[in-house]
C-alpha positions in Angstrom: 32.5 40.6 131.5 31.3 43.0 128.7 30.5 46.4 130.0 27.1 46.4 128.5 26.0 43.6 130.8 26.1 45.9 133.8 24.2 48.6 131.9 21.6 46.1 130.7 21.0 44.2 134.0 19.1 45.3 135.9 16.9 47.4 133.7 15.6 50.8 134.9 12.9 49.2 137.0 15.3 46.8 138.7 14.5 43.6 136.8 17.0 40.9 135.7 14.7 39.7 132.9 11.6 38.5 134.9 13.2 38.6 138.3 13.8 41.5 140.8 11.8 44.7 140.8 10.5 46.6 143.8 7.3 45.3 145.2 7.1 47.6 148.2 4.3 49.5 150.1 3.6 53.0 148.8 5.3 54.6 151.8 8.6 53.0 150.6 8.3 53.8 146.9 9.5 57.4 147.4 12.4 56.3 149.6 13.5 53.5 147.2 13.6 56.1 144.4 15.7 58.5 146.5 18.2 55.7 147.3 18.2 54.6 143.6 18.8 58.2 142.3 21.5 58.8 144.9 23.3 55.6 144.1 23.3 56.3 140.4 24.6 59.8 141.1 27.3 59.1 143.6 28.5 55.8 142.2 29.9 57.7 139.2 31.4 60.4 141.4 35.2 60.7 141.7 34.9 61.7 145.3 32.8 58.7 146.3 34.9 56.2 144.3 38.1 57.7 145.7 36.9 57.5 149.3 35.6 53.9 148.9 39.0 52.9 147.3 40.8 54.5 150.2 38.6 52.7 152.8 39.2 49.3 151.0 43.0 49.8 150.9 43.7 51.4 154.3 40.9 50.2 156.5 39.6 46.9 155.1 43.1 45.6 154.0 42.3 44.9 150.4 43.2 43.3 148.1 42.8 40.0 149.9 45.1 37.3 148.5 44.5 34.2 146.4 46.1 31.2 148.1 47.0 27.8 146.7 46.0 24.8 148.9 49.0 22.6 148.5 48.1 19.8 151.0 44.3 19.8 150.2 45.2 19.5 146.5 47.7 16.7 147.2 45.1 14.7 149.1 42.1 15.2 146.7 43.6 16.0 143.3 43.1 19.1 141.2 44.6 22.4 142.0 42.5 24.1 144.7 42.9 27.9 145.2 41.1 30.1 147.7 40.1 33.8 147.4 40.8 34.8 151.0 37.8 37.0 151.9 38.2 35.6 155.4 41.2 38.0 155.6 39.0 41.0 154.8 38.5 43.2 157.9 35.7 41.7 160.1 36.4 38.3 158.6 34.1 38.0 155.6 33.2 39.6 152.3 30.3 41.5 153.9 32.2 44.7 154.7 32.7 45.2 150.9 29.1 46.3 150.5 28.5 47.6 154.1 31.1 50.3 153.8 29.5 51.3 150.5 26.0 51.3 151.8 27.0 53.3 154.9 28.8 55.8 152.7 25.6 56.2 150.7 23.6 56.6 153.9 25.9 59.4 155.0 25.4 61.1 151.7 21.6 60.8 152.1 21.8 62.3 155.6 20.6 59.2 157.3 21.1 58.8 161.1 20.7 55.1 161.6 21.5 51.8 159.7 19.1 48.9 160.1 19.8 45.4 159.0 19.1 41.7 159.4 21.7 39.1 160.0 21.8 35.3 160.1 25.4 34.1 160.7 26.2 37.6 162.2 28.8 38.5 159.6 26.6 41.1 157.9 25.6 42.4 161.3 29.3 42.7 162.4 30.2 44.4 159.1 27.4 46.9 159.3 28.1 47.7 163.0 31.7 48.3 162.0 30.6 50.6 159.2 28.3 52.5 161.5 31.1 53.0 164.0 33.5 54.2 161.2 31.0 56.8 160.0 29.5 57.7 163.4 26.0 56.3 162.7 23.5 54.4 164.9 23.1 50.8 164.1 20.2 48.3 164.8 20.6 44.6 163.9 17.7 42.2 163.8 18.7 38.5 164.5 16.7 35.4 165.0 16.9 33.9 168.5 18.1 30.6 167.1 21.0 32.3 165.4 21.8 34.5 168.4 22.6 31.3 170.3 24.5 29.6 167.4 26.5 32.7 166.6 27.2 34.1 170.0 30.7 35.4 169.3 29.4 37.6 166.5 26.6 38.9 168.8 29.2 40.0 171.3 31.2 41.7 168.6 28.2 43.6 167.4 27.5 44.8 170.9 31.1 45.8 171.5 30.9 47.9 168.3 27.8 49.7 169.6 25.0 48.1 167.7 21.6 47.4 169.3 20.6 43.8 168.8 16.9 43.1 168.3 16.0 39.4 169.0 13.4 37.9 166.7 11.2 35.4 168.4 8.5 34.5 165.8 8.4 31.7 163.2 11.6 29.7 162.9 13.5 32.5 164.6 16.2 32.6 161.9 17.2 34.7 158.8 13.8 35.0 157.0 12.1 36.2 160.2 15.0 38.6 160.9 14.4 40.2 157.5 10.7 40.6 158.3 11.5 42.3 161.5 14.1 44.6 160.1 11.7 45.7 157.3 9.0 46.4 159.9 11.4 48.6 161.9 12.5 50.4 158.7 8.9 51.2 157.8 8.4 53.1 161.0 11.0 55.8 160.0 12.3 55.6 156.5 13.2 59.3 156.5 16.1 59.1 159.0 17.0 55.4 158.7 18.2 53.2 155.8 17.7 49.4 155.6 21.1 48.1 154.5 20.2 44.7 153.0 22.9 42.0 153.6 22.9 40.3 150.2 21.9 40.6 146.5 18.3 40.4 147.5 15.4 42.8 148.4 13.7 45.5 146.3 15.6 47.5 143.7 18.2 49.0 143.9 19.7 46.7 146.6 20.5 43.6 144.4 22.3 45.9 142.0 24.1 47.9 144.7 25.4 45.0 146.7 26.5 43.2 143.5 28.4 46.3 142.4 30.1 46.8 145.7 31.1 43.0 145.8 32.5 43.0 142.2 35.9 44.0 143.8 36.2 40.3 144.8 36.0 39.0 141.3 38.1 41.8 139.8 40.9 41.1 142.2 40.7 37.3 142.0 40.8 37.2 138.2 43.9 39.3 138.0 45.6 37.5 140.9 44.9 34.0 139.6 46.2 34.9 136.1 49.3 36.4 137.7 49.9 33.2 139.7 49.2 30.7 136.9 49.2 32.4 133.5 45.7 31.3 132.9 42.1 31.5 134.2 40.7 28.9 136.6 38.8 26.0 135.0 36.1 26.2 137.7 35.0 28.9 140.1 33.0 27.9 143.2 31.0 29.9 145.8 28.3 29.2 148.3 24.8 30.7 147.7 22.3 31.8 150.3 21.1 35.2 149.1 24.2 35.1 146.9 26.3 38.2 147.5 29.7 36.5 147.7 28.9 34.4 144.7 27.8 37.3 142.6 30.9 39.2 143.7 33.3 36.6 142.3 31.2 35.3 139.4 30.7 38.6 137.7 34.3 38.7 136.7 34.1 35.3 134.9 30.6 35.4 133.3 32.0 36.1 129.8 34.8 33.6 130.0 33.6 30.4 128.3 36.5 28.4 129.7 35.5 29.1 133.3 32.7 26.9 134.7 30.8 28.6 137.5 29.4 26.6 140.4 26.9 28.1 142.9 26.5 25.8 146.0 23.3 25.8 148.0 22.7 24.2 151.4 21.3 20.7 151.2 20.8 20.7 154.9 19.8 17.4 156.5 18.1 16.1 153.4 16.3 17.5 150.3 12.9 16.9 151.9 10.5 19.8 152.6 11.8 22.0 155.5 15.1 20.2 155.8 17.2 22.3 153.4 17.5 25.8 151.8 18.2 24.7 148.2 16.2 27.5 146.7 17.4 27.5 143.1 17.6 23.7 143.0 14.1 23.1 144.2 12.2 26.5 144.2 10.0 28.2 141.7 9.4 31.8 140.9 7.7 33.8 143.6 7.8 37.1 145.5 9.5 37.7 148.9 10.6 40.8 150.7 9.8 43.1 147.8 11.4 41.2 144.9 10.7 38.3 142.6 13.1 35.3 142.6 13.3 31.6 142.8 11.5 30.8 146.1 10.9 27.7 148.2 7.2 27.7 148.8 4.6 25.8 150.7 1.3 24.5 149.2 -0.2 28.0 149.6 2.6 29.7 147.8 4.0 31.3 150.9 7.8 31.0 151.7 8.5 27.5 153.0 10.4 26.7 156.2 14.1 26.3 155.5 17.1 24.9 157.4 20.9 24.9 157.1 23.7 24.2 159.5 25.1 27.5 158.2 22.9 30.4 159.6 23.9 32.7 156.7 22.4 30.3 154.1 19.0 29.4 155.5 16.9 31.8 153.4 13.9 30.7 151.2 14.7 33.1 148.4 17.8 34.0 146.4 19.1 37.0 144.5 17.2 37.9 141.3 20.4 37.9 139.3 21.1 34.4 140.3 17.6 33.4 139.3 18.2 34.9 135.8 21.6 33.3 135.5 20.1 29.9 136.3 17.5 30.3 133.5 20.3 31.4 131.2 22.4 28.4 132.2 25.4 30.6 132.9 26.0 29.0 136.3 25.7 25.4 137.5 23.8 25.2 140.9 24.3 22.2 143.2 23.9 21.3 146.8 26.1 20.2 149.7 24.6 18.7 152.8 25.4 19.4 156.5 27.7 16.5 156.9 29.7 17.3 153.8 30.1 20.9 154.9 31.2 19.9 158.4 33.8 17.4 157.0 35.1 20.2 154.7 35.3 22.6 157.7 37.6 20.2 159.5 39.6 19.2 156.4 40.5 22.8 155.5 41.3 23.5 159.1 43.6 20.6 159.6 45.3 20.4 156.2 45.8 24.2 155.6 45.4 25.8 158.9 42.4 27.9 157.8 39.1 27.6 159.7 36.4 28.5 157.3 32.9 29.8 158.0 30.3 27.1 157.7 28.8 29.0 154.8 32.2 28.9 152.9 32.7 25.2 153.9 29.8 24.3 151.5 31.9 25.7 148.7 35.1 24.0 149.9 33.2 20.7 150.1 32.0 21.0 146.5 35.6 21.9 145.4 36.8 18.7 147.0 34.2 16.8 145.0 35.3 18.5 141.8 39.0 17.8 142.5 38.3 14.1 142.9 36.2 13.9 139.7 38.5 16.2 137.6 42.0 15.8 139.0 43.6 17.9 136.2 41.6 21.0 136.7 42.2 24.3 138.6 39.4 25.3 141.0 39.1 28.7 142.5 36.9 28.9 145.7 35.6 32.1 147.2 36.3 31.5 150.8 33.8 34.1 151.9 34.4 34.1 155.6 36.3 32.7 158.5 34.9 30.3 161.1 35.6 31.9 164.4 31.9 32.5 164.8 31.1 28.8 164.3 33.7 26.9 166.4 31.7 26.6 169.6 28.6 25.4 167.8 30.5 22.9 165.6 32.4 21.3 168.4 29.4 21.3 170.8 27.2 19.8 168.1 29.5 17.5 166.1 32.5 17.1 168.4 36.1 17.0 167.2 37.1 14.5 164.5 39.1 11.5 165.8 
């Protein structure tokens, strides 16, 4: 991608064309400016960059590999490759930005990290970062997700995080964000809200994207080294959209690479049965930023649902919203059944159990392989499925 893209987007006010910004209470305006100024300062610092690179190599285990799915490709056609973010420490891409955000918090003199989590992977990653840097950690999680993602709840507790159950509304990700924001507002001086995706008020969509760019930078180089060319299609799941922005940014300027962002189609595309924000939403404001938003008749955020707890959010990253309008990325949906089928297919054909979020991208890659058997397809396997196995087997049973 041309360097000037990252200088142009977002602009100084945090907008990706009409999306983004920072629609926050006056009490937070000063804090957001502090965070923005600090990020711009230290992200260019040799010491910050060196420390982050050392953490990625010696602690996280980066670079994660690109892997060719031989048996999956033989069965469905195409040449399907995976960027193995499930092998990143803690089992997902989330640690890429959590270590960066925690390092920034340390620089700002903060004492506590606060965050929301849906599937629990962001919560686990932030609890890990807090333990690494010696900071307190408070994770807000909907009661529905606490039950679904019990293994990750235990991991967060072992790592020393305080879990705050959220019992209002649908008791899932959107409500967890509401609760975390409320907690942050009580003490923005000594705490920092480490948002778990490319969402929220400026500078978070920019910061999280920048920290996640390592995925695309690695994947592009690795794929070319393996094949001598770039992939025909790059696929990633989209909830808030951090893993997708992480891999897509490396290919935005490559006309030969078709980018596919996959949203949760849920049970159906009827109201309240899905979280297909870009597919069916319209511009609106949520949690301090403007984006495509699923809305009710009053314009408030609509109820959402997905089998994958990390995808059931009514908004989406402002950069994704802009890229949809620019037609740089093709957005599509995968329903629950397709995701569950892909979950088992990858497990049984390749010995890799994917997170339910990532299974949406795998399912779409299988569709593409069937339709375009001569193409190469690179999937961002954003997380592993340890957290999901009890829920999947209890709910859907084992395939015969």
